[in-house]
LUMPASE-60610 format. One record per residue (C-alpha): residue number from 1; residue in three letters; x, y, z. Coordinates in steps of 0.2 Angstrom, whole numbers, m for minus. Layout:
LUMPASE-60610
+-----+-----+-------+-------+-------+
:   k :   r :     X :     Y :     Z :
+-----+-----+-------+-------+-------+
: NUM : ala :     X :     Y :     Z :
...
+-----+-----+-------+-------+-------+
//
This chain:
LUMPASE-60610
+-----+-----+-------+-------+-------+
:   k :   r :     X :     Y :     Z :
+-----+-----+-------+-------+-------+
:   1 : met :   199 :   458 :   808 :
:   2 : ser :   218 :   455 :   807 :
:   3 : ser :   232 :   459 :   795 :
:   4 : glu :   247 :   448 :   792 :
:   5 : ile :   265 :   453 :   796 :
:   6 : lys :   276 :   447 :   782 :
:   7 : val :   295 :   447 :   779 :
:   8 : pro :   299 :   461 :   767 :
:   9 : thr :   307 :   458 :   750 :
:  10 : leu :   325 :   452 :   751 :
:  11 : pro :   339 :   458 :   740 :
:  12 : glu :   342 :   446 :   725 :
:  13 : ser :   358 :   439 :   732 :
:  14 : ile :   351 :   435 :   749 :
:  15 : ala :   340 :   419 :   750 :
:  16 : asp :   334 :   420 :   768 :
:  17 : ala :   336 :   430 :   784 :
:  18 : leu :   335 :   428 :   803 :
:  19 : ile :   322 :   435 :   815 :
:  20 : val :   333 :   444 :   828 :
:  21 : thr :   321 :   454 :   840 :
:  22 : trp :   303 :   456 :   842 :
:  23 : his :   300 :   473 :   850 :
:  24 : lys :   282 :   469 :   855 :
:  25 : ala :   274 :   454 :   864 :
:  26 : glu :   258 :   446 :   860 :
:  27 : gly :   244 :   457 :   866 :
:  28 : asp :   254 :   473 :   866 :
:  29 : pro :   246 :   489 :   858 :
:  30 : val :   255 :   494 :   842 :
:  31 : gln :   254 :   510 :   831 :
:  32 : arg :   256 :   512 :   813 :
:  33 : asp :   274 :   513 :   807 :
:  34 : glu :   280 :   507 :   824 :
:  35 : val :   295 :   495 :   822 :
:  36 : leu :   289 :   477 :   827 :
:  37 : val :   303 :   466 :   823 :
:  38 : asp :   321 :   466 :   817 :
:  39 : ile :   326 :   454 :   803 :
:  40 : glu :   345 :   451 :   800 :
:  41 : thr :   352 :   447 :   783 :
:  42 : asp :   370 :   444 :   778 :
:  43 : lys :   372 :   463 :   776 :
:  44 : val :   360 :   473 :   785 :
:  45 : val :   346 :   473 :   798 :
:  46 : leu :   329 :   476 :   791 :
:  47 : glu :   316 :   484 :   802 :
:  48 : val :   298 :   478 :   799 :
:  49 : pro :   285 :   492 :   804 :
:  50 : ala :   267 :   490 :   809 :
:  51 : ala :   255 :   493 :   794 :
:  52 : lys :   241 :   499 :   805 :
:  53 : asp :   236 :   503 :   823 :
:  54 : gly :   230 :   489 :   833 :
:  55 : val :   237 :   475 :   844 :
:  56 : leu :   250 :   462 :   841 :
:  57 : gly :   242 :   445 :   838 :
:  58 : lys :   250 :   428 :   837 :
:  59 : ile :   269 :   428 :   834 :
:  60 : val :   270 :   414 :   821 :
:  61 : glu :   289 :   414 :   820 :
:  62 : pro :   299 :   418 :   836 :
:  63 : glu :   316 :   425 :   838 :
:  64 : gly :   330 :   414 :   831 :
:  65 : thr :   320 :   408 :   816 :
:  66 : thr :   326 :   408 :   799 :
:  67 : val :   313 :   415 :   787 :
:  68 : thr :   312 :   419 :   768 :
:  69 : ala :   305 :   434 :   758 :
:  70 : his :   286 :   437 :   761 :
:  71 : gln :   284 :   423 :   774 :
:  72 : val :   270 :   427 :   787 :
:  73 : ile :   278 :   429 :   804 :
:  74 : gly :   264 :   437 :   814 :
:  75 : ser :   248 :   447 :   814 :
:  76 : ile :   240 :   463 :   820 :
:  77 : glu :   223 :   462 :   827 :
:  78 : glu :   211 :   477 :   827 :
:  79 : gly :   206 :   484 :   844 :
:  80 : asn :   215 :   487 :   860 :
:  81 : ala :   226 :   478 :   872 :
:  82 : thr :   212 :   473 :   884 :
:  83 : ser :   201 :   465 :   871 :
:  84 : ala :   215 :   456 :   862 :
:  85 : ala :   224 :   450 :   878 :
:  86 : pro :   213 :   434 :   880 :
:  87 : ala :   217 :   428 :   862 :
:  88 : ala :   236 :   432 :   864 :
:  89 : ala :   236 :   422 :   881 :
:  90 : ala :   228 :   407 :   873 :
:  91 : ala :   240 :   407 :   859 :
:  92 : ala :   256 :   409 :   870 :
:  93 : pro :   252 :   404 :   888 :
:  94 : ala :   270 :   403 :   893 :
:  95 : ala :   274 :   421 :   887 :
:  96 : ala :   258 :   427 :   896 :
:  97 : thr :   263 :   419 :   912 :
:  98 : ala :   281 :   426 :   911 :
:  99 : ala :   274 :   444 :   908 :
: 100 : ser :   261 :   443 :   922 :
: 101 : gly :   275 :   436 :   934 :
: 102 : asp :   287 :   451 :   931 :
: 103 : asp :   280 :   468 :   932 :
: 104 : asp :   296 :   475 :   923 :
: 105 : ala :   294 :   463 :   908 :
: 106 : gly :   279 :   473 :   900 :
: 107 : asp :   289 :   489 :   898 :
: 108 : gly :   295 :   483 :   880 :
: 109 : gln :   313 :   480 :   885 :
: 110 : thr :   312 :   461 :   885 :
: 111 : ser :   306 :   450 :   871 :
: 112 : pro :   293 :   435 :   874 :
: 113 : ser :   307 :   422 :   874 :
: 114 : val :   317 :   432 :   886 :
: 115 : arg :   302 :   434 :   898 :
: 116 : lys :   299 :   415 :   897 :
: 117 : leu :   318 :   412 :   901 :
: 118 : leu :   316 :   424 :   916 :
: 119 : ala :   301 :   415 :   923 :
: 120 : glu :   309 :   398 :   921 :
: 121 : his :   323 :   403 :   932 :
: 122 : gly :   313 :   413 :   944 :
: 123 : leu :   321 :   430 :   939 :
: 124 : ser :   314 :   447 :   936 :
: 125 : ala :   320 :   460 :   923 :
: 126 : ser :   327 :   470 :   938 :
: 127 : asp :   339 :   455 :   942 :
: 128 : val :   348 :   456 :   926 :
: 129 : lys :   358 :   469 :   918 :
: 130 : gly :   355 :   471 :   900 :
: 131 : ser :   369 :   473 :   887 :
: 132 : gly :   358 :   478 :   873 :
: 133 : lys :   353 :   495 :   866 :
: 134 : asn :   344 :   506 :   880 :
: 135 : gly :   348 :   492 :   893 :
: 136 : arg :   338 :   479 :   883 :
: 137 : ile :   340 :   461 :   890 :
: 138 : ser :   345 :   447 :   879 :
: 139 : lys :   344 :   428 :   881 :
: 140 : glu :   363 :   428 :   884 :
: 141 : asp :   361 :   441 :   898 :
: 142 : val :   349 :   430 :   907 :
: 143 : glu :   360 :   414 :   905 :
: 144 : gln :   375 :   424 :   911 :
: 145 : gln :   365 :   429 :   926 :
: 146 : val :   360 :   412 :   930 :
: 147 : ala :   377 :   405 :   928 :
: 148 : ser :   383 :   419 :   940 :
: 149 : asn :   370 :   414 :   953 :
: 150 : lys :   375 :   396 :   952 :
: 151 : ser :   393 :   400 :   954 :
: 152 : gly :   389 :   411 :   969 :
: 153 : ala :   378 :   397 :   977 :
: 154 : ser :   392 :   384 :   974 :
: 155 : thr :   405 :   396 :   982 :
: 156 : thr :   394 :   398 :   997 :
: 157 : ala :   391 :   379 :   999 :
: 158 : ser :   409 :   375 :   998 :
: 159 : ser :   414 :   388 :  1010 :
: 160 : ser :   407 :   377 :  1024 :
: 161 : val :   418 :   362 :  1019 :
: 162 : asp :   437 :   361 :  1021 :
: 163 : ala :   445 :   363 :  1004 :
: 164 : pro :   463 :   361 :  1000 :
: 165 : met :   463 :   376 :   988 :
: 166 : thr :   452 :   391 :   984 :
: 167 : val :   450 :   400 :   967 :
: 168 : ala :   448 :   419 :   967 :
: 169 : gly :   436 :   426 :   954 :
: 170 : glu :   425 :   417 :   941 :
: 171 : arg :   430 :   406 :   926 :
: 172 : thr :   414 :   407 :   915 :
: 173 : glu :   412 :   404 :   897 :
: 174 : arg :   398 :   410 :   886 :
: 175 : arg :   394 :   402 :   869 :
: 176 : val :   383 :   412 :   857 :
: 177 : pro :   380 :   409 :   839 :
: 178 : met :   389 :   419 :   826 :
: 179 : ser :   377 :   433 :   818 :
: 180 : arg :   373 :   431 :   800 :
: 181 : met :   383 :   448 :   796 :
: 182 : arg :   398 :   442 :   806 :
: 183 : ser :   398 :   425 :   797 :
: 184 : arg :   397 :   434 :   780 :
: 185 : ile :   411 :   445 :   784 :
: 186 : ala :   422 :   430 :   789 :
: 187 : glu :   417 :   421 :   773 :
: 188 : arg :   422 :   436 :   762 :
: 189 : leu :   438 :   439 :   771 :
: 190 : leu :   443 :   421 :   770 :
: 191 : asp :   438 :   421 :   752 :
: 192 : ala :   449 :   436 :   748 :
: 193 : ser :   464 :   429 :   757 :
: 194 : gln :   463 :   412 :   747 :
: 195 : asn :   457 :   417 :   730 :
: 196 : thr :   467 :   433 :   727 :
: 197 : ala :   486 :   436 :   724 :
: 198 : met :   486 :   449 :   738 :
: 199 : leu :   502 :   460 :   742 :
: 200 : thr :   504 :   475 :   752 :
: 201 : thr :   515 :   490 :   750 :
: 202 : phe :   518 :   504 :   763 :
: 203 : asn :   523 :   522 :   764 :
: 204 : glu :   522 :   536 :   776 :
: 205 : val :   514 :   553 :   775 :
: 206 : asn :   519 :   569 :   783 :
: 207 : met :   503 :   577 :   789 :
: 208 : his :   510 :   594 :   794 :
: 209 : ala :   505 :   604 :   779 :
: 210 : phe :   487 :   598 :   779 :
: 211 : ile :   485 :   600 :   798 :
: 212 : glu :   492 :   617 :   797 :
: 213 : met :   479 :   621 :   783 :
: 214 : arg :   465 :   614 :   793 :
: 215 : lys :   470 :   624 :   809 :
: 216 : gln :   470 :   640 :   798 :
: 217 : tyr :   453 :   637 :   789 :
: 218 : lys :   443 :   625 :   801 :
: 219 : asp :   432 :   638 :   808 :
: 220 : gln :   428 :   645 :   791 :
: 221 : phe :   426 :   628 :   783 :
: 222 : glu :   413 :   623 :   797 :
: 223 : lys :   404 :   639 :   796 :
: 224 : ser :   402 :   638 :   777 :
: 225 : his :   398 :   620 :   775 :
: 226 : gly :   391 :   615 :   792 :
: 227 : ile :   403 :   600 :   794 :
: 228 : lys :   421 :   598 :   801 :
: 229 : leu :   436 :   595 :   790 :
: 230 : gly :   444 :   578 :   794 :
: 231 : phe :   457 :   567 :   787 :
: 232 : met :   445 :   555 :   778 :
: 233 : ser :   440 :   568 :   765 :
: 234 : ile :   458 :   573 :   760 :
: 235 : phe :   463 :   555 :   758 :
: 236 : leu :   447 :   551 :   748 :
: 237 : lys :   450 :   566 :   736 :
: 238 : ala :   469 :   561 :   734 :
: 239 : ala :   464 :   543 :   731 :
: 240 : thr :   451 :   548 :   718 :
: 241 : glu :   465 :   558 :   708 :
: 242 : ala :   477 :   543 :   710 :
: 243 : leu :   463 :   531 :   703 :
: 244 : lys :   462 :   542 :   688 :
: 245 : arg :   481 :   540 :   685 :
: 246 : tyr :   482 :   522 :   689 :
: 247 : pro :   466 :   514 :   681 :
: 248 : asp :   472 :   496 :   686 :
: 249 : val :   469 :   500 :   704 :
: 250 : asn :   451 :   505 :   700 :
: 251 : ala :   448 :   489 :   690 :
: 252 : ser :   441 :   472 :   695 :
: 253 : ile :   441 :   454 :   688 :
: 254 : asp :   426 :   446 :   681 :
: 255 : gly :   429 :   428 :   676 :
: 256 : asp :   443 :   430 :   662 :
: 257 : asp :   440 :   448 :   660 :
: 258 : ile :   446 :   464 :   668 :
: 259 : val :   433 :   477 :   671 :
: 260 : tyr :   439 :   495 :   671 :
: 261 : his :   428 :   508 :   679 :
: 262 : ser :   427 :   526 :   672 :
: 263 : tyr :   420 :   532 :   689 :
: 264 : cys :   426 :   532 :   707 :
: 265 : asp :   414 :   524 :   720 :
: 266 : ile :   425 :   523 :   736 :
: 267 : gly :   419 :   512 :   750 :
: 268 : val :   423 :   518 :   767 :
: 269 : ala :   425 :   505 :   781 :
: 270 : val :   414 :   509 :   796 :
: 271 : ser :   413 :   500 :   812 :
: 272 : ser :   396 :   496 :   820 :
: 273 : glu :   389 :   486 :   834 :
: 274 : arg :   385 :   472 :   822 :
: 275 : gly :   402 :   472 :   813 :
: 276 : leu :   411 :   481 :   800 :
: 277 : val :   401 :   488 :   786 :
: 278 : val :   407 :   497 :   770 :
: 279 : pro :   395 :   510 :   763 :
: 280 : val :   400 :   517 :   746 :
: 281 : val :   403 :   536 :   742 :
: 282 : arg :   398 :   537 :   724 :
: 283 : asn :   406 :   547 :   710 :
: 284 : thr :   419 :   555 :   722 :
: 285 : glu :   427 :   563 :   706 :
: 286 : phe :   413 :   576 :   706 :
: 287 : met :   414 :   579 :   725 :
: 288 : ser :   422 :   593 :   735 :
: 289 : leu :   430 :   590 :   752 :
: 290 : ala :   414 :   596 :   761 :
: 291 : thr :   403 :   585 :   751 :
: 292 : ile :   414 :   570 :   755 :
: 293 : glu :   414 :   574 :   773 :
: 294 : lys :   395 :   575 :   774 :
: 295 : ser :   393 :   559 :   765 :
: 296 : ile :   404 :   550 :   777 :
: 297 : ala :   396 :   558 :   792 :
: 298 : gly :   379 :   553 :   786 :
: 299 : tyr :   384 :   535 :   783 :
: 300 : ala :   393 :   534 :   800 :
: 301 : glu :   377 :   539 :   809 :
: 302 : lys :   366 :   527 :   799 :
: 303 : ala :   379 :   513 :   803 :
: 304 : arg :   377 :   517 :   822 :
: 305 : asp :   358 :   516 :   821 :
: 306 : gly :   358 :   501 :   809 :
: 307 : lys :   349 :   511 :   795 :
: 308 : leu :   361 :   507 :   781 :
: 309 : ser :   352 :   500 :   766 :
: 310 : ile :   358 :   486 :   754 :
: 311 : asp :   360 :   499 :   740 :
: 312 : glu :   371 :   510 :   750 :
: 313 : met :   383 :   495 :   753 :
: 314 : thr :   383 :   488 :   736 :
: 315 : gly :   396 :   491 :   723 :
: 316 : gly :   412 :   501 :   725 :
: 317 : thr :   427 :   501 :   715 :
: 318 : phe :   440 :   505 :   729 :
: 319 : thr :   440 :   505 :   748 :
: 320 : val :   448 :   516 :   762 :
: 321 : ser :   449 :   509 :   779 :
: 322 : asn :   455 :   520 :   794 :
: 323 : gly :   461 :   510 :   808 :
: 324 : gly :   470 :   525 :   815 :
: 325 : val :   454 :   530 :   824 :
: 326 : phe :   456 :   515 :   835 :
: 327 : gly :   475 :   518 :   838 :
: 328 : ser :   482 :   506 :   825 :
: 329 : leu :   499 :   511 :   820 :
: 330 : leu :   502 :   499 :   805 :
: 331 : ser :   492 :   485 :   797 :
: 332 : thr :   489 :   475 :   781 :
: 333 : pro :   471 :   478 :   776 :
: 334 : ile :   462 :   464 :   767 :
: 335 : leu :   454 :   466 :   750 :
: 336 : asn :   436 :   469 :   747 :
: 337 : pro :   432 :   457 :   732 :
: 338 : pro :   430 :   460 :   718 :
: 339 : gln :   440 :   476 :   720 :
: 340 : ser :   458 :   476 :   716 :
: 341 : ala :   465 :   487 :   730 :
: 342 : ile :   461 :   494 :   747 :
: 343 : leu :   470 :   509 :   756 :
: 344 : gly :   473 :   508 :   775 :
: 345 : met :   476 :   524 :   785 :
: 346 : his :   483 :   523 :   802 :
: 347 : ala :   486 :   534 :   818 :
: 348 : thr :   496 :   550 :   816 :
: 349 : gln :   511 :   551 :   828 :
: 350 : ala :   524 :   564 :   831 :
: 351 : arg :   541 :   557 :   825 :
: 352 : pro :   558 :   563 :   821 :
: 353 : ile :   561 :   564 :   802 :
: 354 : ala :   575 :   572 :   791 :
: 355 : glu :   569 :   588 :   783 :
: 356 : asn :   580 :   600 :   773 :
: 357 : gly :   595 :   592 :   781 :
: 358 : glu :   589 :   594 :   798 :
: 359 : val :   580 :   583 :   811 :
: 360 : val :   563 :   589 :   815 :
: 361 : ile :   547 :   582 :   824 :
: 362 : arg :   532 :   580 :   812 :
: 363 : pro :   515 :   572 :   813 :
: 364 : met :   518 :   556 :   803 :
: 365 : met :   505 :   543 :   797 :
: 366 : tyr :   509 :   526 :   789 :
: 367 : val :   498 :   521 :   775 :
: 368 : ala :   496 :   504 :   767 :
: 369 : leu :   490 :   498 :   750 :
: 370 : ser :   484 :   480 :   748 :
: 371 : tyr :   482 :   475 :   730 :
: 372 : asp :   478 :   460 :   719 :
: 373 : his :   494 :   456 :   710 :
: 374 : arg :   484 :   448 :   696 :
: 375 : ile :   478 :   465 :   690 :
: 376 : val :   490 :   478 :   698 :
: 377 : asp :   509 :   477 :   696 :
: 378 : gly :   521 :   482 :   710 :
: 379 : lys :   526 :   498 :   700 :
: 380 : gly :   508 :   504 :   698 :
: 381 : ala :   504 :   500 :   717 :
: 382 : val :   520 :   510 :   723 :
: 383 : gly :   516 :   524 :   711 :
: 384 : phe :   498 :   525 :   717 :
: 385 : leu :   503 :   526 :   735 :
: 386 : lys :   516 :   539 :   731 :
: 387 : thr :   503 :   550 :   722 :
: 388 : ile :   492 :   550 :   738 :
: 389 : lys :   507 :   554 :   749 :
: 390 : glu :   512 :   569 :   737 :
: 391 : met :   494 :   576 :   737 :
: 392 : val :   491 :   575 :   755 :
: 393 : glu :   508 :   582 :   760 :
: 394 : asp :   505 :   596 :   748 :
: 395 : pro :   486 :   599 :   747 :
: 396 : gln :   488 :   613 :   734 :
: 397 : arg :   491 :   600 :   721 :
: 398 : leu :   473 :   595 :   722 :
: 399 : val :   468 :   613 :   719 :
: 400 : leu :   480 :   615 :   704 :
: 401 : asp :   477 :   598 :   697 :
: 402 : leu :   495 :   593 :   698 :
+-----+-----+-------+-------+-------+
//
């Protein structure tokens, strides 16, 4: 008796998805709740688990196939790997041949399509260095190894012939299709630059007071809350207070209307292996610094593991992007439509500044606010950024609500 493996329900705004990776080959034993296949949408990667114990039957839709919600992509057969192997071999002889010809291919680190490609070129899994998670081998890894082998053979053959010129090193090219998520990111960024009246204003923040406060209380803070105190929480808290004072920055355009939000849902740009994602920290107006830090840390971990859900990345009234973690000194962040503004944080550097008539060295950070000039006037944008500067430079303002 078999059960069907189906594509899960897709979000309302997503019409189809792409099968990225089958983690099991036909005939492999599977356990209930074990992840069988990764399906990539425009925003997240969905993991499809096994509904019961058994053996993976025929894979109806291989890697690289575009599928829709509830479409059947494979099946799970009852029994064990020994009893189901003949049926799997009959359904996919090429995959079975590749698996039997490579002792390393049955370890679950290669997909059926990769095993087939290895067999076609007379390679084993040990011949190819995988670039994926846990050393997983992709088609691109195999193709790159094949190209490298051909280049090496060509060099060997040409060495026996007199040549007027030799070229050191390799000049290889690798063409891979753009992922759905990367394609969607590109589409949104291009839309933001073409369909908004985007302008950026800058300021700089003296981080000395906050850094000194963090040094004084960091151990006590971590002991009390179980999380370290970082820069993101103070900037999100300061941004929240600034959003209350400048509601235009917390608004968005919907057709011919401007929608003003009474709540502060702040998106935090997080880098992942698949691209930039923006999970949303909701109702920051009710959060403490510790709660904000915990929320950001939880989202960062989910982003690294590819576990963010659609709901966690939907919505948001404002966005904060911290390019400083990568060493960026100054940038102009791009809006995240339909939001009207985005705050860019940057690296903190010790620089000489004038303070009380004297030149002193202080840890300084450039901050940038990109905003949609259709909603936000220059005066409001400058005032918003100045408010963040004042609150971060004097954290007591947040406590005293000044």
